[in-house]
C-alpha positions, 0 to 999 in steps of 0.5 A: 816724271822720272823714269826710275823709282827712288823707293827701296825695293822689297827685301828678300825673305829672311830665311837662309840670312847669316845669323848676324843678319837675323839678329840685326833684323830681330833688333829692328835695325833699319838695314844689315848690322854690318855693311856688307855680307857674305864676302868670299875672295874668289881671286887675288889675296886680302882679308875682310874684316868687320868691326861694328858699322865699319868693313875693311877690305885689306887688299894684298894683290894688285887685283882681287875679286870678292863675291858677296851675297850682298853689297848693301851699306846703310847710312851709318856704315862705311866700307874702307878698302886699303889697297897697294896703290892707286893703280890697284883694283877690287871687284865686288860682285853681287849675283843671285840676290834678286836685288840692287845693291843699295849703298847709303853709307860710305865708301873709302879707297885709295885705288880703283873699286868695281861694284857689279850687281846684275840687279843694279846698283844704287847709291842713296842720297846719303851715300858718300864715295871718296875713291881713287876710281869707281865702276858701278855696273849692272853688267857683269864681267869675268874674273879672268880678264879683271885679273889681267885688267892691264893686259892684253885680253878680250876680243879686241886686245889692248887690255880691254875689260868687257861688261855684259848682260841682258838684265833690267838692272840699272845704275843710279846715283843720288848721293855724292861720289868723289874720285881723283881719277875716273868714275864710271856708271855702266848698265842698260839704264844709268842715271845720276840724280846727285853729284859726281866729281872726277877727272873722268866721268863716264855714263854709258847705257848698253848691253855690252860695254869695252873698257880700257883696262888702263885709262878705264875709258869705256865704249858701247858695243852692243846696243840694248832695246831699252838703253837711257843715260841721264843726268839730273844732277851735277857732274864736274870734271875739273881738268878732265872729260865727261862722256854720256852714251846710250846704244839704244835699239828699237822703234819704241825709243825716244830720248835716250841721252838726256841732260836736265841738270849740270855738267862742267869740264874744265882744262887741266893746267896742261890744257888736257881735258875740258871736253863734254860728249853726249852720244847716241850712235844707234837709235833715239834722240839726244835731249840737252837741258840744264846747264852745260859748260866746257873749256875745250868742247861740247859735242852731241851727236847721233853718228853711227857707231861705225864711224868711230874707232876702236871697239865701237867698230863692233856696232857696224853690224847694225846696219839698218834704217835708224830711228828718231836720231834727233838732237835737241837743245831744250829751252831752258838750256845753256850751253856755254864756256869758251869751247867749241860746241858741236851738235850733230844730228845724223839722220835725224833733226837738230832743234836748238831751242836754248841758248848756245855760246862758244868760241866755234859753234857747228851745227847740222842735221836733216832740218836745222832749227835755230830757235835759241840764241847762238853767240860765237867768238869766232865762227858759226857753221850751220849745215842742213840736208833739208831746211834751215829755220831761224827765228832767233839771233845768231852772232859771232864778234870775230869770225864768219857765219855760213849757213847752208840748206835746201832752204833757209828761212830767217824771221824778219826780225831776227839779227845775224851779225858777224865780225867777218862774213856771212854766207847764206846759200842753198845747195848747188844741183851739179851732176852728170845726166844721161838718156839714150846714151846722151851725156850732159854735164852740169857743172857744180855752182851752176844750177841752184834750187831752193828758197832763201828768206833773210832777216837783218844782216850785218857783217864785214862782207855778205853773200847770198846765193839761192834760186828764190831769195827774198831779202826781208830784213836790212843788210849792212856790210863794211865790204862787199854784198853779194846777191846771186839768184842762179837758174834752177834746172828741171829734170826729165823723169825718164822710164826705169833704167834710164837716166835723165838729161835737162829739159828746162831752166827757170831763172833766179829771182830776188825781191827786196823789201829792206835797205841794203848798205855797204859802207866801204865796198860794192854791191852786186845783184845778178839773176833773172829778176830783181824786184825792189820795193819802191821804199828800199835803199841800196847805197854803196860807197864804190859800186852798185851793179845789177846783171839780170834779165828783168829789173825793177829799181828803187832808190839806188846810190853809189860813190862811183858807179851804178850800172844796170844790164838787163833786157827790161828795167823799170825805175821807180826810185832815184839813182844817184852816182857820178857815173850811171849807165842804164839800157836805152829802154828804161821805163820811168815810173816815178823814178829819176836819174842824177850824175853827181 
């Protein structure tokens, strides 16, 4: 169900309307007979002229402010802005009307048009807008700032124009908006259900938004309790960028940035643009559905606002525990295009249910779920503070796949393929511990915890590093395979005010249920325990070397050498190599050794 009703809002009582509007109502017109009503030039110079169903705004000054009683444009009505040039700007403000501006007809302009109504702005299905640039806002701004739009104004300087308000008005588009420059929809809630095409498209939901007076790039600076930015239609930015952001605050917030439509951004001839960014810097989750395609970058992040430069720094004062800061790629979603895909859930979880394609794919979160296919030309990087779970295939054609998490769980039938190397690891537990004045330094990469469960792996080289490793699928590598099961260190629980030192360690463990093959390199295992199923095969063109405390070995074959260094070895399969070195106390349970 849509959050906003598209039904027309009730009109105000007719008392006090201008004579022409009363006449239009008497004649039974669906809306006002003229496009807009009660225009008064409050700043700048120009003229307003209406002939039948066309209103012409002739702007003489570079900046002009017009206050309107209403800015409603019926289906058969047109407003033409004739401006001094493409950089000229006109602010059309509606205040005190008690209703959203309903634009069902046409707006044409050669410059920049601002429409501000604290009660909201709605572009209906029949709306057609062709302008140099458009800013539609449910947040108000001051005349003095606007008249100095390109000057050094505002708290931040640098020509920032500030839009602010606490009204419940929303900005919605169901029509067609075209601009040669920028289109920005601003308010507590902004929704596109129609088509927007411009070099720069922005949807910003917040209580305060700062806008650069020259580029018209906007940034939320104060969050709203009900902020929501959504695209359910089509947004295209040929040669430019798309930004959707919602600065939402409050525990009741769920999805605050949502796409169920189509968003496209392509490079310009000079390789500028081509970026799509979806931002939720305070609370709430980002919900990515539909089709999102970019030549340079698709970014969805819940990174804290204080981490950004410029006016966004104002939001650093909201320093508290964030809520619901997840990023979700829906099942029906397709993130595509040759650019990088960067999905980051800060203080939240990342769930990939749909398909993600790109040159480089970077995925981060507390928990990271890979349940839709991920394909990259070069690299795939996955990093989780907690667990990585994978039930879909992950592939690169030229680069590497690197996954890191407290635990990594791959489905037994999943395929992970890399053109270069695959690295799967759980974090090290290095650090400094102290108790009763005794200090122990635990080197990084010495002790590890966590579980690693693998599916089918294929790459030029493979490295698996964890404490508890279970190899459920087949591993195939052109080069080397390294399997390292590191010791886990237990730390004491000291009293209040005391540090800790290590009490004990437990050796790492590897359980191998599938074949491991290196067609041109070597295979090396290290850890406390290695347990190979009796039917598995381990085969390397060069060397297979096992360094562990307790080994149960199956079928092992090497082109040059097989070596096992262990306290205890049980052999259940055949070991074949020109040179084989085993401990003297090998226990044979159906196994054999053949030197060739």
